[in-house]
Residue, then its C-alpha position, 0 to 999 in steps of 0.5 A: m876190198k879193192k877201193g877203185q875202178f879195178d874193175v875190166a868186162g870180161d870181154l875186154a880182159r880177154s883181149w889183153l890176156p894173150l898180149p905180149n908185154p916188155n917183161g915176157k909175162s902174160n897178163s894172165h898174172v894180174l887179170f882174174p875174174w871177179v865174184n861178188g854177191l850179186d854174181i852169186t845170188r843173180r847170174p855171173s856178170d862176168t866181170w874181171i879185175v886187174d890184180f897187183g897182187l899184195d905188194m907188186p912195186e909200180d915199176d913191175a906193175s906197169l909192165f903189165e902194159l894194159p892192165f897198168a894203163h887202166v888202172l892208172a886212167a880208171v883208179k889213180p885220179a880218185r886215190d890222189q883224192v883220199s885220205n889214206a896216205n898208204e892207199r894214195r902212195k900205193w894207188w895200183l894195189h888193192a886197198r885190202p887185198a887179204p893176204d889171210l885169204r890168200s894164204a887160206v885157200a891157195g893149192l885148194p882145187r876150190f872154196i865155199a862162199t856164201p854171201r855176207v848179205a842175202k835174202h837166202r842163207l846161200f852157200v856155192w863152190i868158187k873154183p880159183p883163180v878168181i878174186c872175191d869181193g869183201q862182201l863175200v865170206i869165204s870158208a877155206r874148205a874143200d870138202d863136200t862134208t863141209f859144204g853139207i854141214l853149212h848148208s843144213r837147216f841147222h846152221e842156216l838156223w844158227s846163223l840166222r838167229l846169231g847174225t845181224a840184218l840189213e833191211d830185211r836181208p839177214r847178215y852173215t857175221p863170220s864172229s857170232t855165226f860161224e866160229t860159235f856154231p857146234f859142228p857134229e862131233g868129230l866133224t868140227l873143223t879141228d877134227t877134219k883139218g887138212q886137204p879133202v880126201a877123195e872117194g870116186d867124185l865125192l870128197f870129204p875130210p879126213v876123219t877118223a873111221e868112226h865118224l867116216p860113214a857120217a862124213v860120206k853121207i853127208a858128202s853125198a846129199a851135199q853133192r847131189l844138192v850141188t849138181l841138182r841146183d847145177n842143172w837148174l840154173n844151167p840147163a844143158e839143153w840152154v847153154e854152151r860151155v866155153p874155154e876160156v883163151a888162157e888156160g887154167y881159168p874155170e870155164r865160161i857157161v854162156a847162153k844159147p841166143e834163144h834161151a838168153a832171156e829164160l836163162k837171165k831168170r835162171t838164179l839162186t835168190n829165184l830158185y829159193n824164193a820158189r823152193p821147188a820139191w825137188l829143192d826141198n827133198a834135197h835139203k831134207a835129205l842133206d839135213k837128215a844126214v847131218a842130223e845123224a851126224y849129231g846124234w839125233g835119231d829122232y830128228d824129223t822135218d816137223m821139229s821145230d825151229d827152237e827145239v833144233l836151236r835149243r840142242l845146238l845151244a846145249l851142245n855150244v855150252e857143252r864145248s865151251v866148258a870142256i874148251s875152257k877146261g882145255d878138255v878139247a882144242r877149239 
């Protein structure tokens, strides 16, 4: 949580990236794309952010001339008025820079994000380097299998029942919706801890041979869902993919002028409001793969929400008892 106007428009940030500094370092050390919930549910806003990390001293931060000048003018006056002494003293730093998150995603080629509050429970991939708003919930996993389980009907129902709400929008609260969710046997977060394994263009977690077929099947269904969604959000005929002015950043997706108005309507919220047949079918295929991992051979799309939740709760209770007895790791 930044608590200040560290934001910079994308075009302005790009104009700063190639400029020299007295420390001999590029502004790419302190300028990053910024992602919040609306960037996921709507169209990306192309907002960047100045980020001096966890504890960069003021003297060192000032050597990044234009980013520091921006924060000095846009952030310091407001920070001088706050009651929190640490935020006043370290006005050039984000108020809560999330060291645990930074550590968890370090070295990952991508990670999973979902808006904390949204009409639909949507999961997306985010590729670093980016800075994520505090209203995003991040899962520090890079494999398609974990993504698929989280985006399945089973986790959605669990999160809706155990989460809270803001007005008419469900709130994803990790302590009650994520930490309590019973992943399929052999595919729990304890089982699958570690860097993902690649098979072709699929990424799945390191699992035992017994659970590998289920992991690969879920990964394949999840990747297909994401590919179809991305093709709808950004049709190749309507957009250009532009490399950033500095290496290492994700490429930009820019609307072709004649399709700019149409592209604005291509949002995940609008897509899930409409839920066309192809999207519904992709989710059903994913749900079937996850159901098979649970060992629910009798699962079909007509199974009631209450029955799904009954089975998940039974598994949750079984795991909780085993954990309390020390029979399994959490």
